[in-house]
ZAMARGU-4260 file (C-alpha; in steps of 0.2 Angstrom, whole numbers, plus 5000, padded with zeros to 4 digits):
<rodrens>
0) 4970/4881/5039 | 4965/4899/5042 | 4983/4905/5046 | 4993/4895/5032 | 4981/4893/5017
5) 4986/4910/5008 | 5005/4907/5010 | 5002/4889/5004 | 4992/4895/4989 | 5007/4906/4984
10) 5019/4892/4986 | 5008/4880/4976 | 5008/4892/4961 | 5027/4895/4963 | 5033/4877/4966
15) 5029/4862/4955 | 5013/4855/4963 | 5017/4837/4962 | 5034/4839/4971 | 5026/4851/4983
20) 5013/4839/4988 | 5025/4824/4988 | 5037/4833/5001 | 5022/4838/5012 | 5015/4820/5012
25) 5033/4813/5017 | 5033/4826/5031 | 5015/4820/5037 | 5021/4802/5037 | 5037/4806/5047
30) 5027/4816/5060 | 5014/4803/5061 | 5027/4789/5063 | 5036/4799/5077 | 5020/4802/5087
35) 5015/4783/5085 | 5033/4779/5091 | 5032/4791/5106 | 5014/4784/5110 | 5020/4766/5109
40) 5035/4769/5122 | 5024/4779/5134 | 5031/4796/5131 | 5016/4804/5123 | 5007/4817/5134
45) 4995/4831/5132 | 5008/4843/5126 | 5015/4830/5113 | 4997/4827/5107 | 4994/4846/5104
50) 5011/4848/5095 | 5007/4833/5084 | 4989/4840/5080 | 4997/4857/5076 | 5010/4850/5065
55) 4998/4838/5055 | 4986/4852/5053 | 4999/4864/5047 | 5004/4851/5034 | 4986/4849/5029
60) 4984/4868/5027 | 5000/4870/5017 | 4994/4855/5006 | 4975/4860/5003 | 4977/4873/4989
65) 4989/4863/4980 | 4979/4847/4982 | 4963/4856/4975 | 4972/4864/4961 | 4979/4848/4953
70) 4961/4842/4950 | 4960/4851/4933 | 4976/4842/4928 | 4968/4825/4931 | 4952/4827/4921
75) 4946/4836/4905 | 4936/4853/4908 | 4919/4845/4905 | 4922/4832/4919 | 4928/4845/4932
80) 4912/4847/4942 | 4911/4828/4944 | 4929/4827/4949 | 4927/4840/4962 | 4911/4832/4969
85) 4920/4815/4970 | 4934/4824/4980 | 4921/4831/4992 | 4913/4813/4993 | 4930/4806/4997
90) 4932/4818/5012 | 4915/4814/5019 | 4917/4795/5016 | 4933/4797/5027 | 4924/4807/5040
95) 4911/4793/5041 | 4922/4778/5041 | 4938/4785/5050 | 4931/4787/5067 | 4922/4770/5066
100) 4938/4761/5060 | 4948/4770/5074 | 4936/4764/5087 | 4937/4746/5081 | 4956/4746/5081
105) 4957/4754/5098 | 4945/4741/5105 | 4953/4726/5097 | 4972/4731/5095 | 4975/4746/5107
110) 4977/4764/5107 | 4993/4764/5097 | 4985/4755/5081 | 4976/4770/5073 | 4991/4781/5074
115) 5002/4767/5066 | 4989/4765/5053 | 4989/4784/5049 | 5008/4784/5047 | 5008/4769/5035
120) 4993/4774/5025 | 5003/4790/5019 | 5015/4778/5011 | 5001/4774/4998 | 4998/4793/4994
125) 5017/4795/4993 | 5018/4780/4980 | 5004/4788/4970 | 5013/4804/4968 | 5030/4796/4964
130) 5021/4786/4950 | 5010/4801/4944 | 5017/4811/4929 | 5005/4827/4926 | 5003/4833/4908
135) 5015/4845/4903 | 5010/4863/4905 | 5015/4878/4895 | 5032/4884/4902 | 5036/4902/4904
140) 5053/4909/4901 | 5051/4921/4915 | 5058/4918/4932 | 5046/4912/4946 | 5038/4925/4956
145) 5045/4930/4973 | 5035/4924/4988 | 5029/4941/4994 | 5025/4947/4977 | 5015/4931/4974
150) 5004/4933/4990 | 5001/4951/4985 | 4996/4946/4967 | 4984/4933/4974 | 4975/4946/4984
155) 4974/4958/4970 | 4967/4945/4958 | 4954/4940/4971 | 4948/4958/4973 | 4946/4961/4954
160) 4940/4944/4949 | 4921/4945/4950 | 4916/4927/4948 | 4928/4922/4962 | 4923/4937/4973
165) 4905/4932/4971 | 4909/4914/4976 | 4918/4920/4992 | 4904/4931/4997 | 4891/4917/4994
170) 4903/4905/5004 | 4902/4917/5019 | 4883/4916/5019 | 4883/4897/5020 | 4898/4893/5031
175) 4894/4906/5044 | 4878/4897/5049 | 4882/4879/5044 | 4896/4881/5057 | 4883/4881/5071
180) 4879/4862/5070 | 4897/4857/5068 | 4902/4867/5084 | 4887/4863/5095 | 4885/4844/5090
185) 4895/4837/5104 | 4884/4848/5117 | 4868/4842/5109 | 4874/4824/5110 | 4879/4826/5129
190) 4866/4838/5136 | 4851/4837/5125 | 4851/4819/5121 | 4861/4812/5136 | 4872/4802/5124
195) 4891/4798/5124 | 4905/4796/5112 | 4896/4781/5104 | 4881/4792/5099 | 4893/4806/5094
200) 4902/4794/5082 | 4885/4789/5075 | 4880/4807/5072 | 4896/4810/5063 | 4894/4795/5052
205) 4876/4800/5048 | 4883/4817/5041 | 4895/4807/5031 | 4882/4795/5025 | 4870/4810/5020
210) 4884/4818/5010 | 4888/4802/5001 | 4870/4798/4997 | 4867/4815/4990 | 4882/4815/4979
215) 4874/4802/4968 | 4860/4814/4964 | 4870/4830/4962 | 4871/4830/4943 | 4852/4828/4942
220) 4849/4841/4955 | 4861/4853/4946 | 4852/4850/4930 | 4835/4854/4938 | 4840/4869/4950
225) 4856/4875/4943 | 4871/4880/4953 | 4863/4894/4962 | 4848/4883/4966 | 4859/4870/4973
230) 4867/4882/4986 | 4849/4888/4991 | 4844/4869/4994 | 4860/4868/5004 | 4855/4883/5014
235) 4837/4877/5016 | 4843/4860/5022 | 4855/4868/5034 | 4841/4878/5042 | 4830/4862/5044
240) 4845/4853/5052 | 4847/4867/5064 | 4829/4867/5069 | 4829/4848/5071 | 4845/4848/5082
245) 4838/4863/5092 | 4823/4853/5097 | 4830/4836/5097 | 4828/4826/5113 | 4830/4808/5106
250) 4844/4800/5095 | 4832/4797/5080 | 4828/4815/5078 | 4847/4820/5079 | 4852/4806/5067
255) 4839/4812/5054 | 4845/4830/5056 | 4863/4824/5053 | 4858/4815/5037 | 4850/4831/5031
260) 4865/4841/5036 | 4877/4830/5026 | 4866/4831/5011 | 4865/4850/5012 | 4884/4851/5015
265) 4889/4842/5000 | 4876/4851/4989 | 4883/4868/4994 | 4901/4864/4996 | 4904/4855/4980
270) 4895/4869/4971 | 4905/4883/4979 | 4921/4873/4976 | 4917/4871/4957 | 4913/4889/4956
275) 4930/4894/4963 | 4939/4882/4952 | 4931/4888/4935 | 4934/4906/4939 | 4953/4904/4940
280) 4966/4902/4926 | 4981/4890/4930 | 4994/4903/4934 | 4984/4909/4950 | 4974/4893/4954
285) 4983/4889/4970 | 4981/4907/4977 | 4963/4908/4972 | 4958/4892/4980 | 4968/4897/4995
290) 4957/4912/4996 | 4942/4900/4996 | 4950/4889/5009 | 4953/4904/5020 | 4935/4911/5019
295) 4929/4893/5022 | 4939/4890/5038 | 4938/4908/5043 | 4919/4908/5042 | 4918/4892/5051
300) 4930/4898/5065 | 4920/4915/5067 | 4904/4906/5067 | 4909/4893/5080 | 4914/4907/5092
305) 4897/4916/5089 | 4886/4900/5091 | 4896/4894/5106 | 4894/4910/5115 | 4876/4911/5110
310) 4873/4894/5117 | 4882/4899/5133 | 4871/4914/5135 | 4854/4909/5128 | 4855/4890/5128
315) 4857/4877/5115 | 4840/4877/5107 | 4839/4896/5105 | 4857/4896/5098 | 4851/4883/5085
320) 4835/4893/5080 | 4844/4909/5078 | 4857/4901/5067 | 4843/4893/5057 | 4835/4910/5055
325) 4852/4917/5049 | 4853/4903/5036 | 4836/4907/5029 | 4840/4926/5029 | 4856/4923/5020
330) 4846/4916/5005 | 4839/4932/4999 | 4853/4943/5005 | 4866/4933/4995 | 4856/4928/4979
335) 4864/4943/4969 | 4881/4934/4969 | 4879/4921/4955 | 4888/4904/4955 | 4899/4897/4942
340) 4898/4912/4930 | 4917/4908/4927 | 4912/4892/4918 | 4907/4902/4903 | 4925/4911/4902
345) 4939/4905/4892 | 4954/4907/4904 | 4968/4900/4893 | 4982/4913/4889 | 4979/4922/4873
350) 4997/4928/4871 | 4991/4942/4859 | 5000/4956/4867 | 5016/4961/4857 | 5033/4961/4865
355) 5037/4979/4872 | 5048/4989/4861 | 5064/4994/4870 | 5080/5003/4865 | 5091/4994/4877
360) 5089/4979/4889 | 5079/4982/4905 | 5083/4974/4921 | 5069/4964/4929 | 5068/4974/4945
365) 5067/4991/4936 | 5051/5001/4940 | 5038/5006/4943 | 5033/5005/4925 | 5020/5017/4918
370) 5011/5010/4903 | 5001/5023/4892 | 4989/5019/4878 | 4984/5033/4867 | 4967/5031/4859
375) 4958/5041/4846 | 4939/5039/4844 | 4924/5048/4837 | 4919/5061/4850 | 4900/5056/4849
380) 4905/5038/4855 | 4913/5044/4871 | 4901/5037/4884 | 4900/5020/4876 | 4919/5020/4874
385) 4922/5024/4893 | 4909/5010/4898 | 4919/4997/4888 | 4935/5004/4895 | 4929/5001/4913
390) 4929/4982/4910 | 4947/4983/4903 | 4952/4993/4919 | 4947/4978/4930 | 4958/4967/4919
395) 4973/4978/4920 | 4971/4979/4939 | 4968/4960/4941 | 4983/4955/4931 | 4996/4967/4940
400) 4992/4985/4939 | 4991/4994/4956 | 4985/5010/4948 | 4974/5014/4933 | 4967/5030/4925
405) 4960/5037/4909 | 4963/5055/4904 | 4954/5066/4891 | 4964/5078/4880 | 4956/5096/4883
410) 4963/5102/4866 | 4958/5088/4855 | 4941/5080/4857 | 4941/5061/4855 | 4959/5059/4861
415) 4960/5048/4877 | 4976/5042/4886 | 4974/5027/4897 | 4988/5025/4910 | 4992/5010/4922
420) 5006/5008/4934 | 5015/4991/4937 | 5028/4987/4951 | 5042/4982/4940 | 5047/4977/4922
425) 5046/4958/4926 | 5028/4961/4933 | 5023/4969/4917 | 5030/4955/4907 | 5020/4943/4917
430) 5005/4954/4913 | 5008/4949/4894 | 5006/4931/4899 | 4991/4933/4910 | 4979/4940/4897
435) 4966/4927/4893 | 4956/4924/4877 | 4941/4931/4887 | 4951/4947/4890 | 4955/4948/4872
440) 4936/4949/4868 | 4935/4964/4881 | 4950/4972/4871 | 4941/4970/4855 | 4925/4978/4861
445) 4936/4994/4865 | 4945/4993/4848 | 4928/4994/4839 | 4927/5013/4844 | 4945/5017/4838
450) 4951/5027/4823 | 4967/5019/4819 | 4978/5008/4831 | 4981/5013/4849 | 4999/5019/4853
455) 5007/5010/4868 | 5022/5018/4877 | 5032/5010/4892 | 5040/5023/4904 | 5051/5017/4918
460) 5054/5027/4933 | 5070/5037/4932 | 5072/5040/4950 | 5089/5036/4958 | 5088/5022/4971
465) 5103/5022/4983
</rodrens>
C-alpha cells in the first residue's frame, strides 16, 4: 500500500475508473485461482505464499485510490458522509467475519477451501463492475496527462490544498499511535493473556464488532461533537484501549479494549476519509486519496516499527502506556488542523477563464509558459490587494504553476505585475479547466481592488531545444 498508492492514484485519474478496477479485480481472481490450484495439488510452499500475498496486496494497493474515488459517483453529495462510513463498516464487517468463516471452512472442508472461496468471490465483484454504468462526467478535449506529470501534479496539489493538508496532518497524529494495538495485539494475546489463535480471532472480531456498532451512532455523534470532535473521541478511545491492553491479564479486559478500539477506529477513520473526499475535485480525486492512503499506511508502518522496538526494549505494558500518552498528546498538538473544511467549498469547474489569445497554433509540449497579469489599483489599497492576491497565488501553484511572483512598478504607483510559470502549453490549458467556482470567488475578491480589467499575456520560452 505504501509503495504503490501514489502511482495508483495517478493511474486512477488518467484511466477510466470502472475499467481500471475491473481489470484489477480480474487480476486478483486469476492470482487467487492460481494459488488455490497450487495449494490443492501440493505445490504451494512458503515462497509461493509470500509471492501470492505480495501480488494480492499489490493489486489492492493499485485499486484502493480508484475504489475510494468512485464513491462520489454512486451517491449525491449530501449522502457522501454516510456512503464513506458504510464503506468503512463493510471493511470492518469483513475483518470480523472473514477470519471466523475461514476457520470454519478449514475445520470442516480443508485448508484449500478459503482460497477457492476467495477466488470465486471475486467473480461477484467482477459481475457488478460489468453491470455498473457510472454517470457521464464532463469530458475534456485535452489529451490525458502523462503518468510522470500526473504524479507531480498530485504532489503539488496536496501541498497547496490546505483542507487536504490539514487532513493528512491530523491522520498522522491518529494512525501513528493507533498502530500500536494493531502491531502488538498478537503479543498481548500470547504473552500477557497466554492465549492462542482462537483468542486472537475473537479479539479481531471484537474490533470489527465495535466498529460496526459505533457506525450506527456516527450521524448522532457528528451532529453533537462535529467532525473535529469525532476525531478527538477516536483519539481518546484509542488511548483508553492502549491502557487497557497494556494492563490486560485476562481475556475479558482485552475483549473490552478491542471493542473500544473498533469504535474509536471507525469514528476517526470515517471522519478523516470524508475530510479527504470533500477537499478534492474530481480531476485529482484519485491522487488526493492516494496521498491519504499513503499517509495512512506509512504512519501505520512507522508506528508498528516504533512500538515493536519499544516493546522489545521496555516491555509490552510500557510500550502501550507510552503510545497511550502519545495519543493523548496528539489531541492538543493537532487541533489547529480542522476537519472537513472542504465541505463548504464548491469544487465544480467554473470554466470562466477565457481562451488564450494566440497568433498561431502552439504545440502542446511548448514551454515553459510564462503568464503575466497586469493590474492597476489605487495605491492606498496596496496592502489589502496583496493580501487578497496571496490566496490567488496558492490557487495558481495548486493547479499547475511551479513558480509565482508579484512585482510592483517603481515608476508607476498602483501598477503590479503577477507572473507564474507553467511547464508546458498543455499544462496551462489544463489550468483553465481546473479553476473551481470557489476559486472564482477568490479572483473576484482581487478584482474588487482593480481600476479597469487586468491584462493577461502568455509568453512561451524561445530557447532552442536540440
